[in-house]
N, C-alpha and C positions, 0 to 999 in steps of 0.2 A: 461397363466392364472394368474390373479392377486391374491395375498394372501387374499384379502378381500373377494374374491368369493370362497374360499376354505370352505369345510364343516369343522366341528369341528374335525372330525376324520382325515381328510387330514391335518389339522394344527397339530394335535398331531403327526401324523406320520413324517411330515416334521420337527417338533421340535426335535424329537428323533434322526433323521439323522444329524441335525445341531449340536446337543449336542455332538454327537460322533465325528463329524468333528472338533468341537472346541477343544475338549480334546486332539485330535491327533496333533492339532497346538500347544497347550501349552507344549505338550512333546518335541517340537522342540527346546524350549528354545531360541526363537528368541530375538534379541535386536536391534530393528530398530526405528529411530526417523524421523518422518515426522512433527514435531511441529512448526517449523519456516521457513521461506523462505529465506534460506541462499544458496549462491552458492556452487556448488560441486567442488571438487579438480580439474576436468578438466578445469573448468572455471577459477579458480584461476591461473592455469598454463598458460593461455593465455597472462596474463600480466606479467609473470615472468621476462622478459627481461627489463621492466621498472626499476627493482631494480639496473640495471647496467648504466642506463642513466646519474645520477648524481653521480659522484665520484670525488676523490681529484684531478684529472687530467683535470677536465673540468670548465669552467667559469660558475659562477652561477649568471650572470647578466640578468635583464630584457631588453626588446627591447629598452627601453630608458635609459639604462645604470645603473640602480640601482642595488644593491647588495642584492640578496635574502637571503643571510645569516644574514643579520643585521635586526635592528628594522625597523618599518615604514610600509607603504602602508596598511592601515587597511582595505581597502575594496577589496584587491587582486590585483595581478599584471595584468598589462593591457592585455597581451596575454591570460591569464587564463579567465579574464572578457569576452573577445571577444568570447572565445570558448564556455563558458557556456551561453552567450547571444544567440549564435546560436542555442544551445540545447533547450533554452526556447523560442526562436523566439521573442526576444526582442532586444533593442539596448543596447549596452554594459554600456551606462551611467546610465541605470536603475538597474544594476547588482551589487551585493556585493557578494564576494567569501568568504566563512569561512573555518572552519576546515573540519573534515571528515563527519560530521553528519548533514544531513538535519533536522532530528528530533530535534537536539539540537538547530538549528536556529529557528525552529517553537516554540519551548518551550520558547526560549529567546524573541521572538516576543510577545507571550502571556504575559510573564512576563513584558515586556516593557509597554505594554498597561494597564497592571494591576496598574501601578504606575505612568504613564505618559499619560495623555490624548493624543490621537491620532488626535483628532480634537479639535482646540482651543475653550474653553468655555464648553466642555463637562467634566463629571467627570472621573477620572481614574477609571477602571473597579472594582477595589477592593471596591470602594464606592458604587457601585451598588449591593445592598444586595440580590436582586432577580434575578441576571444575569444569562442568559441562553445562550446556543450554540446549534446550529442544527447539528444533527448527522445523515447523511444518513446511513441506515442499510440494509443489513449486511455492516459492515465498517470495519476501521482499528483500532485495540485494543489500539494501542499506542496514537493515536489521542484522544480516549475517556479517556485515562490515564492522559493526560495533562490537559484536561479541568475538570476532576474530581479533580485533584491535586489542581487547582486554585479555587475550589468552584463553578463551574458553574453547573446549572441544565441542563442536557443533554436532548433535546428534539428529539426524533427519527423521522425521515422522511424516508418512505419506498422508496427503489430504484425500479425504473422501467427498462425497457430494453433501456431506452434512458437517464439514470441518475436519480437524485433525483426527486420525484414527485413534479414538480414546482407548481402546484395548491396549495398544501400544504405550500411550501416554501413561496409562495407569500402572503398567509394568515398569516403565523406564523410572518414573518418580520414587521407586523403591530404593533407588541408589541415592545416598545422602549427599554425593558430590554433584548431583543434578540441581542446579539452582534457579531455573526458571524455563519459561516457554514464551516465545514470540506468538502473538495472535492478532491478526486482522479480521475481526469477527464479522463485519458486515461488508459485503461485496469484496472479498479477499483479494489482495494482490498477488498473483495477477489473474486469478481464475474467476473473480466475481462471485464466489460462494459466500452465503450467509449461514452462519452457524445454526444448526438446529436447536431447538429447545433442550432436546436430550443432551447434546454436546455441552451446552452451556451449564446445565444441571451438573453433569459429570465433572466438568472443569471445576465448578464452585464446590463440589463435594470430595475434591482430591484430598488424600492424606499423605502428603509427600513425607519421605524419611527426612529431608532437609527442612528444619523448622523455618528457614529463611528462604524457601522456595517462593518465587513471585511470578505471577502471570502478567506479562507486559501486554496490556490490551490496547493495542493501537487501533482506535476507532476512527481511522482516517476518513472513511467514506460513509459516516453515520447518516448523512442527508444528501448523498449524491445519487439519486435516483435517476433512471433512464426511462422507466415506465411510470404510469399512474398507479401501478400495484402498490398497495401497502405492504412492504416487505418488513416484517417485525423481527426484532432481535431481543431475546430475553435479557432482563437487567442483570448483569453479572453480579453487581453488589447486593442486590436484593436476594439473589440465590445464595451468595456467599454468607449473607447474614443469617438465612435460615439454617445453613450448614455450620454455624459457628466458625466461619472462615473469613471474616470481614477483612483480615489483613492480606489475604491472598492476591488480590487483583490491583493493579495500578493502571489507571486509564488515561489515554493521551488523545487530543484532538486539536485541530487548528482550522483557521479560516484560509489557509493557503490557497486552496483550490476553490474558494468561494469570493474572495475579494482579490488581493494582490499576493502572489506567491512570495515575494520579497518583503512584503509589508503587511503580512497578515498578523493575527493574534493566535498564540498557542496556549494550550492549557492542559492541566493534569488534575485527576481526581484520585484520591487515596483515603484510607482510613487514618484516623488521628494518630495511631501509632506509627504508620509508614510516613505520614506528613511531618511529624516531629523530627524524625531522622533527616528527611530531605530538606525541609526548611532550615535546619541547623547547619547544613552545608551551604545553603544559598545566601544565608546571612553574611557569610565571609566573601561571597562571590559578587553580590549586588546589593545596592541600596533600594533598587526597585527598577522594574523594566519601564518600557516606553507608555506611560500612563495617557499621554495624548493621543496615540494610536488606539488605546483601549477606548477612550472616550469617543474618538472619531468613529469607530465601529458601532458602539452602543447608539449613538445619534443618527447613524446611516440606517441601521435596521430597525431601531426603536424597541423591538421585542423579537422573540423567537418566531412569532408567525411572520414578521418582516423577512427574516432570514429564510424561512422555508419558502416564502413567495419569491424572493431573489433565486432560489435554486431551481425553481420552475422555468426561469428564464434561461438558466444554464443548460437544463434538460432540452429545451427546444433547439438549442444550438448543437448539443452534443449527440442527440439520438440519431439524426441522419448519417453522422460519421460511423456510428457503431453499426447502424443498419447496413451501410455500404460494405463495411468489413465482412459481416456475416454473410450478406448476399453474395460477395465475390467468392467466398470459400464454397458456399453451397453450389453456386453456379459454374465455378471453373476449377475446383480442386476435389470436392467431396466425391465425386463419382468415380475417382480413380482409387479410392480406397487407401489413400496415403496421408490422411489428416483425421484427427478428432479434435473437438473444441466443445467449450461451453458457451452458451449465448448469454452474456451477463444482463442483468436487471439493473445494474448500477455500477458504480466504481469508475475506473479510468483505463481499463485494459481488456484486451481479449487475449486469453491463453490458448494456444494451440499446441498440439503434439503432432509434429510430421513424422515420416517414416523413421523408425529407430536408426540411428547412426547417420542422420543426415542434417540435423539442426545446424551444426557449424558450417557445413557446406552450404546450405540455404542462406545463411546470414552472410557469408563470404560472397556468394554469387550476387546477392541483392546490392552489396556494397559495390562490387565491380560495375553493376548496372545502374548505379547512382541513387540507391536507397539505403539509408543507414538505419538498422534495426537494434534494438537492445541485444547485446552480445549473448550467444548461445551459451547456456550454462548459468547466466547470471541468477536465475531464480532458484539456485541450490547453492548451498554453502560451499566455500572455496571454488565457485564458478564450475563445479564438477557434477554435471547432470550424468548420471551413470548410464542412461540410455541415449544420450545426445538426441533428444526428441523435442524439448519443450522450447518454446519461442514466444516471448511476450510482445504483443503488438500494442503500440501506444497510438490511438487514432486522433487523439484531441488536438494536437498542435497544427497539423497540416490543414490547409484549405480543403474543401470538399473537392474541388477540381484536382489538387495535388494528391489527395488521398486515393482518388479513383486511379490515378496513374501509379501510384505506389503499390496498391493492392494488385493491379495487373502485373507489375514486375514480381511481386511476392508469389503470385500463382504460377508464373512461368518457372521461377527459380525452384519452387517446391516440387514441380513435375520433373524438371531437369535433373535436380539431385536425386530424386527417387528412381528415375529410369536409369541414371548412371550407376546407381548402387545396384540394382537389379542386373544389369549387364555384367558388372564386375563380379558380382556374386555367381552368376551363371556361366562365367567365361570358362 
C-alpha cells in the first residue's frame, strides 16, 4: 500500500514506528561514506602488480626507441596512444594521452577555447558575454563545476531513457551563444543510461548556430559493465563523419576506475582541426606527461583484450554491491510508492528519485544517522534540483557489510522523510 493512500492515523502510527527505528540507528554510532564513486580496496588490489612492472632493472623505452625517462612526446607514447584509441574506438592519430585525470583534460579544453577561437573567425568564448552550455540532468556535478567556473549560463536538458531530450537540444542550439553540451554517453552519471543509436545520430547531425559548438563526449564508463550483456554505443566520430560534422565531438576517457584513480592514464580524441588548437595550448603547458606511467599501463595490460579481461574482475567485485542496493530498494522502499529508480547495467552509480520535496531531508537524516551521501541537488547545475528529489547513490567504496548497513539506514530515512512530508501536507 502506498503512503499516499494511508489515512492520517496510519501515517501517524507509521511515523512513530520510523522515529523509534531511526533513534535506534543513531545509537549505533555508524560512520559510513557513500558520497563519491571511488573504487574499493579490492578493486585497487587488482592492479597492485603494476607497481612492479617498471623498476631499475628494466628498460624504459618506447617501441620506437625513445627513452620514457626523458623529456618529449607531448601527446603520449605510441603504444599508449594505440591502447587508448582502441578504448575510444578511434584511430591513434586522433588521440592525445595526458596525465592521470580526464577531468583535467576537460577543464583544459574549455580553458583553451575561452582564450583561443576553436574556429577561425569566431570569438574566443570569454568574449561571448552571454555564453551558455547545455547540461543534461541529472548529470555529473564536476562537469557543471567547470562550466560554472568559466562563467557559462547552464541550461538544463532533461534525460530520457535514450539520453538527452533531443527535441529540446535541437531547439536550444539555434541560439549562437550556446557553445556546447556535456555528455556521458555510456552508463551516464548518475542514471546509468546508454545513449540510443537515434540519440547519437541526432547529436552527430546537429547544425548549431554557433560554428564553435562542441560536444564534450565524456566516455568515462566505456568498458565499466556490470552484466555480461553487450551494451553497445554508436561511434560518435563515425556518425559525425557521415554528417560532415567531424569537428563536433571531443571525446575523453581514462583508466582512473580501471587501475589507480590517482595514477591512471587519461586521454582525449578529436579531429585534426580541434587537436591543432588544443595541442598549440598544451605545448606552452607541458613538454610531456608521465611517459613511465603510460609505459607501465601498456606493459600491464599488453593490449585492449587484456584491459577488458581486467574489467571482468572489477565486475565480479562490484555487481554484488549494486545488486544489494537494488534489492534493498525493491524490498524495503518500493512498495510505499515513494521512490523511482533505474537499475544500471554499468557505470558507478544508482540514481533514485525519492518523494518530491524530500531529497535534502533524506540526505540530512542519513548524515545524522552516520551515513554520508552525495549532497541532494549535486546532480543539477548550481546544486538546484527543482523537484528536490534526485539522489545519487555510490555503492562502490564501502565493503559489502557496510553497504548493507548503509542501505538499511537509507531506506528508513526515505520512509521517514516521506511520511513526515505527508503529515505536514495534510496537517
